[in-house]
PALOVO-857340 format. One record per atom (N, C-alpha, C): z, x, y. Coordinates in steps of 0.02 Angstrom, whole numbers, padded with zeros to 5 digits, always signed. Example, Ala and Ser with C-alpha at 12.3 -4.5 7.8 and 13.67 -1.06 7.14 Angstrom:
<rs>
+00390+00660-00284 +00390+00615-00225 +00390+00660-00165 +00354+00642-00112 +00357+00684-00053 +00394+00645+00002 
</rs>
This chain:
<rs>
+06215+00517-00950 +06192+00525-00992 +06125+00571-01037 +06137+00627-01063 +06091+00661-01098 +06054+00643-01161 +05991+00647-01132 +05947+00618-01202 +05918+00674-01225 +05925+00681-01304 +05866+00727-01347 +05810+00681-01390 +05771+00696-01359 +05721+00685-01398 +05680+00708-01443 +05668+00677-01526 +05641+00729-01578 +05576+00675-01596 +05515+00720-01609 +05466+00681-01630 +05492+00708-01694 +05450+00680-01751 +05459+00701-01823 +05405+00740-01847 +05350+00700-01871 +05302+00746-01902 +05273+00826-01845 +05296+00840-01869 +05272+00935-01868 +05326+00943-01826 +05381+00906-01806 +05417+00946-01762 +05497+00952-01821 +05547+00906-01834 +05581+00903-01874 +05578+00928-01946 +05496+00900-01964 +05488+00918-02031 +05399+00936-02038 +05370+00995-02078 +05332+01036-02084 +05271+00986-02094 +05301+00919-02142 +05252+00862-02170 +05256+00802-02137 +05234+00738-02135 +05227+00703-02136 +05229+00616-02137 +05279+00583-02127 +05312+00520-02124 +05240+00484-02161 +05199+00487-02141 +05143+00419-02177 +05121+00454-02243 +05114+00523-02243 +05121+00526-02330 +05172+00513-02368 +05228+00516-02354 +05288+00504-02356 +05265+00439-02380 +05267+00405-02363 +05250+00317-02364 +05205+00301-02442 +05140+00333-02429 +05102+00342-02489 +05131+00374-02546 +05157+00427-02549 +05199+00447-02596 +05233+00383-02638 +05303+00388-02568 +05329+00315-02600 +05306+00245-02656 +05241+00237-02644 +05193+00173-02696 +05164+00218-02751 +05165+00277-02717 +05120+00331-02794 +05189+00325-02846 +05262+00357-02821 +05287+00370-02860 +05317+00296-02906 +05298+00255-02888 +05331+00187-02906 +05270+00155-02920 +05194+00163-02936 +05151+00151-02971 +05114+00070-02936 +05144+00072-02879 +05129+00006-02833 +05059+00022-02794 +05026-00040-02776 +04988-00040-02718 +04936+00031-02736 +04924+00041-02776 +04863+00095-02788 +04795+00074-02765 +04770+00021-02774 +04699+00006-02740 +04714+00003-02665 +04785+00000-02624 +04804-00021-02564 +04770+00076-02548 +04805+00142-02577 +04789+00185-02594 +04742+00196-02581 +04689+00191-02631 +04650+00184-02645 +04565+00176-02573 +04599+00106-02541 +04564+00061-02494 +04572+00111-02447 +04635+00136-02427 +04650+00171-02374 +04609+00259-02357 +04633+00279-02406 +04570+00339-02402 +04513+00339-02403 +04462+00289-02440 +04394+00276-02428 +04383+00255-02368 +04419+00227-02317 +04425+00199-02278 +04410+00254-02203 +04488+00301-02226 +04524+00351-02159 +04488+00404-02175 +04465+00432-02225 +04451+00486-02229 +04384+00512-02189 +04333+00439-02201 +04240+00466-02165 +04285+00473-02085 +04339+00420-02060 +04357+00435-02005 +04395+00503-01957 +04405+00548-02019 +04451+00623-02014 +04394+00651-02003 +04346+00639-02051 +04273+00697-02038 +04244+00675-01968 +04236+00617-01956 +04191+00597-01891 +04254+00647-01847 +04301+00637-01829 +04353+00687-01771 +04342+00748-01787 +04335+00775-01837 +04316+00833-01853 +04239+00857-01816 +04198+00803-01839 +04132+00814-01795 +04129+00793-01728 +04187+00789-01708 +04197+00783-01614 +04145+00687-01588 +04156+00655-01680 +04092+00592-01653 +04152+00536-01643 +04201+00543-01662 +04260+00524-01628 +04322+00553-01596 +04337+00510-01547 +04397+00560-01530 +04448+00560-01555 +04494+00610-01534 +04573+00608-01588 +04631+00552-01562 +04634+00511-01507 +04643+00441-01490 +04661+00371-01526 +04569+00375-01521 +04550+00332-01587 +04558+00333-01658 +04554+00373-01679 +04567+00433-01749 +04648+00404-01747 +04685+00438-01740 +04758+00415-01723 +04776+00370-01722 +04755+00321-01689 +04767+00245-01677 +04747+00212-01745 +04690+00236-01785 +04687+00190-01830 +04706+00196-01901 +04702+00266-01881 +04773+00279-01956 +04833+00263-01948 +04853+00250-01880 +04929+00215-01899 +04941+00149-01905 +04901+00133-01882 +04888+00041-01860 +04869+00018-01927 +04821+00054-01981 +04825+00038-02038 +04860+00046-02074 +04925+00107-02065 +04980+00119-02124 +05017+00035-02159 +05002-00006-02094 +05015-00071-02111 +04987-00112-02182 +04946-00083-02190 +04923-00131-02265 +04966-00092-02324 +05014-00049-02316 +05057-00040-02350 +05111-00061-02344 +05132-00095-02294 +05192-00133-02290 +05193-00191-02322 +05125-00244-02275 +05103-00301-02317 +05137-00320-02367 +05174-00396-02355 +05210-00415-02386 +05261-00399-02435 +05315-00344-02399 +05342-00338-02417 +05404-00347-02378 +05460-00360-02386 +05528-00388-02361 +05530-00337-02313 +05581-00352-02273 +05591-00326-02199 +05620-00250-02222 +05672-00271-02260 +05730-00231-02290 +05705-00176-02341 +05654-00212-02356 +05639-00157-02397 +05604-00097-02365 +05576-00101-02304 +05544-00056-02277 +05591+00004-02254 +05662+00001-02229 +05714+00063-02228 +05721+00066-02301 +05728+00039-02356 +05755+00083-02429 +05662+00125-02436 +05615+00112-02396 +05575+00162-02415 +05558+00216-02373 +05611+00193-02307 +05600+00241-02256 +05679+00322-02274 +05715+00285-02318 +05769+00305-02367 +05768+00337-02400 +05710+00327-02447 +05659+00368-02508 +05632+00409-02478 +05584+00413-02425 +05526+00456-02400 +05613+00524-02363 +05656+00493-02308 +05668+00556-02281 +05731+00590-02356 +05771+00564-02403 +05794+00577-02461 +05763+00633-02482 +05693+00605-02531 +05666+00623-02592 +05593+00669-02569 +05556+00636-02524 +05502+00668-02494 +05503+00720-02455 +05540+00726-02385 +05548+00752-02346 +05600+00821-02341 +05644+00797-02394 +05671+00858-02405 +05681+00924-02421 +05590+00944-02456 +05590+01029-02451 +05578+01050-02392 +05558+00976-02326 +05517+01023-02294 +05524+01014-02224 +05607+01012-02220 +05636+01007-02147 +05640+01078-02114 +05612+01078-02040 +05613+01126-02015 +05702+01155-02005 +05725+01200-02027 +05802+01179-02019 +05809+01210-01954 +05771+01249-01909 +05793+01265-01859 +05811+01198-01811 +05743+01166-01813 +05766+01093-01767 +05807+01071-01781 +05841+01045-01859 +05865+00989-01879 +05933+01036-01843 +05940+01083-01862 +06012+01121-01811 +06029+01101-01743 +05974+01126-01710 +05964+01082-01632 +05981+01015-01635 +05962+00971-01676 +05968+00901-01651 +06050+00910-01695 +06052+00946-01723 +06145+00929-01759 +06176+00951-01684 +06148+01028-01664 +06202+01029-01602 +06199+00984-01538 +06140+00962-01519 +06133+00900-01485 +06199+00849-01490 +06199+00829-01564 +06247+00790-01561 +06310+00802-01581 +06334+00855-01558 +06414+00870-01568 +06428+00891-01474 +06390+00911-01447 +06381+00884-01383 +06375+00839-01341 +06392+00760-01403 +06375+00707-01376 +06312+00680-01336 +06271+00690-01359 +06194+00672-01321 +06181+00650-01359 +06157+00586-01347 +06111+00536-01377 +06063+00543-01399 +06035+00559-01452 +05993+00605-01484 +05939+00537-01527 +05869+00532-01511 +05828+00490-01515 +05772+00522-01548 +05762+00488-01618 +05704+00502-01648 +05634+00448-01629 +05583+00489-01603 +05510+00455-01593 +05457+00473-01591 +05447+00434-01661 +05380+00436-01687 +05311+00378-01695 +05266+00398-01711 +05213+00339-01726 +05213+00313-01802 +05249+00331-01835 +05250+00323-01899 +05311+00259-01892 +05297+00202-01961 +05328+00141-01943 +05387+00133-01921 +05422+00107-01881 +05476+00076-01870 +05520+00093-01931 +05519+00053-01964 +05622+00064-02015 +05602+00094-02068 +05547+00134-02047 +05559+00215-02091 +05590+00278-02068 +05573+00291-01965 +05613+00313-01925 +05653+00283-01916 +05706+00238-01909 +05759+00187-01912 +05786+00244-01972 +05786+00252-02040 +05811+00262-02101 +05827+00342-02079 +05734+00356-02065 +05758+00435-02079 +05817+00484-02021 +05813+00436-01938 +05864+00447-01900 +05939+00421-01921 +05962+00383-01966 +06029+00372-02006 +06038+00423-02048 +05968+00451-02072 +05992+00511-02127 +06000+00592-02076 +05997+00571-02024 +05983+00655-01981 +06052+00627-01943 +06090+00552-01953 +06151+00542-01916 +06144+00529-01873 +06089+00509-01825 +06080+00466-01746 +06060+00383-01781 +06084+00350-01759 +06080+00273-01764 +06014+00242-01701 +05967+00302-01692 +05925+00295-01621 +05855+00312-01659 +05823+00259-01682 +05748+00282-01702 +05718+00224-01673 +05637+00263-01656 +05584+00215-01626 +05506+00207-01659 +05503+00176-01685 +05411+00203-01697 +05379+00144-01681 +05316+00134-01740 +05264+00087-01726 +05285+00009-01754 +05283-00034-01700 +05319-00089-01762 +05262-00140-01791 +05281-00164-01844 +05225-00198-01876 +05237-00298-01880 +05194-00341-01865 +05199-00396-01850 +05254-00426-01928 +05305-00466-01930 +05334-00479-01992 +05307-00579-01985 +05320-00607-02030 +05310-00682-02058 +05373-00703-02100 +05401-00750-02106 +05441-00769-02162 +05503-00712-02204 +05503-00661-02150 +05544-00601-02189 +05505-00555-02223 +05435-00535-02216 +05389-00497-02238 +05368-00487-02165 +05338-00423-02210 +05276-00380-02150 +05203-00415-02176 +05157-00453-02121 +05092-00487-02121 +05074-00404-02137 +05078-00334-02119 +05039-00283-02108 +04980-00275-02040 +04999-00324-01978 +04980-00317-01938 +05006-00276-01899 +04976-00218-01821 +05016-00213-01792 +05049-00246-01739 +05109-00239-01712 +05126-00267-01653 +05103-00183-01582 +05062-00228-01563 +05051-00172-01500 +05115-00164-01444 +05128-00126-01407 +05086-00050-01430 +05107-00006-01485 +05079+00019-01498 +05103+00073-01582 +05134+00116-01519 +05172+00157-01559 +05206+00210-01537 +05172+00283-01538 +05153+00292-01506 +05089+00328-01497 +05078+00358-01443 +05075+00444-01409 +05044+00457-01350 +05059+00462-01281 +05067+00415-01236 +05072+00410-01195 +05108+00328-01197 +05111+00300-01255 +05131+00232-01272 +05235+00245-01277 +05207+00292-01291 +05303+00323-01324 +05344+00322-01255 +05320+00315-01221 +05363+00327-01150 +05395+00270-01148 +05338+00207-01157 +05322+00139-01159 +05383+00105-01175 +05389+00121-01255 +05433+00105-01316 +05497+00142-01307 +05505+00218-01303 +05574+00219-01273 +05607+00185-01220 +05559+00167-01158 +05570+00135-01112 +05626+00075-01141 +05600+00029-01160 +05619-00053-01200 +05660-00042-01266 +05663-00001-01295 +05718+00024-01331 +05784+00029-01307 +05781+00108-01251 +05839+00113-01198 +05870+00041-01173 +05818+00005-01157 +05849-00050-01112 +05877-00100-01150 +05856-00129-01196 +05878-00145-01255 +05916-00148-01262 +05949-00084-01276 +06028-00022-01308 +06069-00029-01241 +06070-00032-01186 +06111-00024-01133 +06110+00047-01113 +06057+00071-01140 +06081+00156-01132 +06024+00187-01067 +06055+00221-01018 +06009+00225-00948 +05967+00310-00962 +05916+00282-00944 +05872+00338-00936 +05848+00399-00901 +05896+00445-00886 +05887+00486-00868 +05829+00563-00852 +05772+00580-00841 +05737+00602-00868 +05751+00678-00856 +05815+00695-00778 +05823+00731-00767 +05871+00778-00829 +05893+00745-00847 +05964+00750-00891 +05919+00736-00969 +05873+00746-00974 +05844+00737-01049 +05806+00802-01062 +05805+00809-01145 +05760+00874-01184 +05728+00833-01230 +05664+00846-01237 +05606+00812-01277 +05604+00890-01318 +05587+00874-01390 +05570+00922-01444 +05487+00879-01472 +05429+00914-01475 +05369+00882-01534 +05318+00946-01515 +05291+00918-01578 +05220+00987-01604 +05160+01005-01572 +05138+00926-01532 +05069+00922-01524 +05061+00917-01451 +05001+00913-01447 +04957+00892-01383 +04999+00807-01379 +04981+00778-01405 +04953+00698-01396 +05043+00689-01354 +05070+00731-01375 +05172+00716-01358 +05148+00753-01266 +05111+00759-01230 +05113+00793-01206 +05169+00761-01133 +05139+00687-01134 +05157+00651-01077 +05257+00658-01090 +05294+00643-01129 +05343+00643-01157 +05371+00701-01112 +05345+00755-01155 +05372+00832-01147 +05365+00837-01057 +05315+00815-01029 +05290+00819-00941 +05354+00788-00930 +05371+00710-00942 +05439+00701-00923 +05509+00689-00929 +05516+00752-00979 +05579+00756-00970 +05596+00843-00918 +05685+00857-00918 +05663+00914-00867 +05655+00986-00907 +05691+00956-00983 +05685+01025-01018 +05636+01015-01104 +05560+01017-01084 +05533+01033-01152 +05525+01067-01193 +05526+01046-01250 +05521+01106-01323 +05463+01086-01327 +05413+01152-01376 +05358+01131-01407 +05388+01194-01471 +05385+01135-01525 +05399+01155-01597 +05329+01164-01629 +05334+01212-01664 +05249+01258-01687 +05182+01199-01654 +05196+01199-01606 +05157+01185-01556 +05079+01209-01567 +05034+01135-01587 +04950+01153-01604 +04931+01196-01546 +04850+01214-01540 +04842+01267-01502 +04864+01252-01422 +04823+01189-01437 +04831+01128-01356 +04870+01167-01328 +04934+01124-01339 +05041+01112-01332 +05013+01180-01298 +05033+01240-01350 +05052+01315-01338 +05042+01358-01284 +04971+01326-01272 +04926+01355-01250 +04965+01333-01174 +04989+01283-01158 +05022+01231-01097 +05078+01275-01119 +05119+01258-01154 +05220+01290-01153 +05187+01372-01138 +05170+01403-01148 +05164+01470-01115 +05158+01497-01063 +05100+01433-01013 +05087+01446-00958 +05121+01404-00907 +05210+01365-00948 +05235+01334-00913 +05297+01367-00881 +05307+01423-00956 +05355+01448-00992 +05424+01398-01014 +05380+01366-01042 +05414+01311-01103 +05440+01349-01145 +05499+01316-01174 +05535+01364-01239 +05489+01352-01301 +05480+01395-01345 +05428+01367-01405 +05469+01385-01459 +05475+01331-01510 +05517+01359-01579 +05470+01369-01634 +05490+01449-01659 +05431+01441-01729 +05478+01456-01797 +05444+01496-01834 +05493+01482-01899 +05552+01470-01930 
</rs>
C-alpha cells in the first residue's frame, strides 16, 4: 500500500495551524487572557532561540505543548469544530495550491494520504477531512470527563517522534507501513527524519538547511 505523508505548516499552507487556533478564539472573543499569557510567555523564548540561547527542539516543544492552554476546558468535540473553522476560514487564503493538487493526485491514485503535524490532533484531523482524507495525526492532549485538561499527552508529534506517532496510528488503523512505497512532503529540517525514511522525499518551500540537503541528495523540491 502506497502512503503519501504531508506536513501542514509551511507545506500544505504558507501559514500555521497554531495561528489559526489563536485566531479562532480571538475571532470569538474568548480566552483573550490565555492569548496574552501565551504570547508573554513564548515570545521571550522566540527571542532566546534567535539569540541561540535555547535550541530549536526546546523552543518548538514548549510552543506546541502549551497550545493546550487554549484547549483547556473545551469539550473534546469542540476541538474538531475549531479545526474545521481553521481549515475553512483561517487557512483558506494560504493553501499552497500546487501541493494541495499533489495531495489530490495521490488520492486519485488510491494512495493512503496522511496529514502529520505537530499541531493539536483534533485540528489536524479536521483539516485532513477538509482536504479529503480521513487520516490526520497531530499532538494529543489529555482529556477528563469529555473535556481537555490542557496537558499534552507525550510524546508530542514533533521531529523524530512523528515516525513513532505514525507507526502507532497505522498499526491502530490496520494499515501496513511500507517505507519503500511511501512519499513524504515537508518544509523544515525538523522533519528530516521522516523525509529520510521514505523512498520519495519532497522538500516544499524548504528552509535553508533542508534546501541544502535536498539539493545535495537530488530530492524533488517544490516552490512557487
